[in-house]
C-alpha positions in Angstrom: -41.0 11.6 -67.2 -41.9 10.0 -64.1 -39.4 11.6 -62.0 -39.2 14.8 -63.7 -35.6 14.9 -63.5 -33.0 12.5 -64.4 -29.7 13.8 -64.0 -29.0 12.0 -60.4 -30.3 8.7 -61.2 -28.4 8.8 -64.9 -25.6 9.5 -62.8 -25.8 6.6 -60.8 -26.0 4.2 -63.6 -23.4 5.6 -65.9 -20.9 6.0 -62.7 -21.7 2.3 -61.9 -21.5 1.7 -65.6 -18.0 2.8 -66.3 -16.7 1.7 -63.1 -17.8 -2.0 -63.3 -17.5 -2.5 -67.4 -14.1 -1.5 -68.0 -13.7 2.0 -68.5 -11.3 2.9 -66.3 -9.1 -0.4 -65.5 -9.8 -4.1 -67.4 -12.7 -6.1 -65.6 -10.0 -9.1 -65.6 -8.4 -7.3 -62.0 -11.7 -7.0 -60.3 -12.8 -9.4 -57.6 -14.6 -12.7 -59.3 -18.1 -11.5 -58.2 -17.8 -8.1 -59.2 -16.6 -9.8 -62.7 -19.9 -11.7 -62.7 -21.6 -8.3 -62.4 -19.4 -6.7 -65.4 -21.1 -9.5 -67.4 -24.3 -8.3 -67.1 -23.6 -4.8 -68.3 -23.7 -4.0 -72.3 -20.4 -1.6 -72.1 -18.2 -4.6 -70.9 -18.9 -6.5 -74.5 -18.7 -3.1 -76.4 -15.5 -2.1 -75.0 -13.8 -5.2 -75.2 -15.3 -5.7 -79.1 -13.8 -1.8 -79.5 -10.3 -3.1 -78.0 -10.1 -6.2 -80.1 -11.1 -4.6 -83.2 -9.0 -1.5 -82.4 -5.9 -2.8 -80.8 -5.7 -6.4 -81.9 -7.5 -6.2 -85.5 -9.8 -8.8 -84.7 -11.9 -9.9 -87.7 -15.7 -9.6 -87.3 -15.5 -13.5 -87.2 -13.5 -13.5 -84.2 -15.7 -10.8 -82.5 -18.4 -12.8 -82.8 -18.8 -13.2 -78.8 -19.4 -9.6 -78.2 -21.6 -9.0 -81.3 -23.9 -11.9 -80.3 -24.2 -10.6 -76.9 -24.9 -7.1 -77.7 -27.3 -8.7 -79.8 -29.0 -10.2 -77.1 -29.0 -7.2 -74.8 -30.4 -5.3 -77.9 -33.3 -8.2 -78.1 -34.1 -7.8 -74.1 -33.6 -4.1 -73.3 -35.2 -2.6 -76.2 -38.8 -4.0 -75.8 -38.3 -3.5 -72.3 -37.2 0.4 -72.6 -40.4 0.8 -75.2 -42.8 -0.8 -72.4 -41.2 1.4 -69.9 -41.3 5.1 -72.0 -45.3 4.1 -72.8 -45.5 3.7 -69.0 -43.9 6.7 -68.3 -46.1 8.9 -71.1 -49.5 7.1 -69.8 -48.9 8.2 -66.6 -48.0 12.0 -67.4 -50.6 12.2 -69.5 -53.1 11.3 -66.4 -51.2 13.3 -64.4 -51.5 16.1 -66.5 -47.7 16.7 -66.6 -47.1 15.9 -70.2 -47.3 19.7 -71.3 -43.7 20.1 -69.1 -41.9 18.8 -72.1 
């Protein structure tokens, strides 16, 4: 709502997440410093969990580290995104541009 156009910003974030999150190749082949970056992305844990569950037959107990990381990401990012959305709506109301949506 603030930028009026989310496509370029969304494309930048999605491309970066896909590249460093393990969509195209395993995170283990990245250099150490990029592996650190990839562990800051939720997609890394979700892809690891899906691969372990679907390809290797892990149980829920064995998937606990990935599930725990995703719960932690959710606990931090959901409230942050709600605050950012509230800020964007307020700003759009003040500028009078809310009617565009």
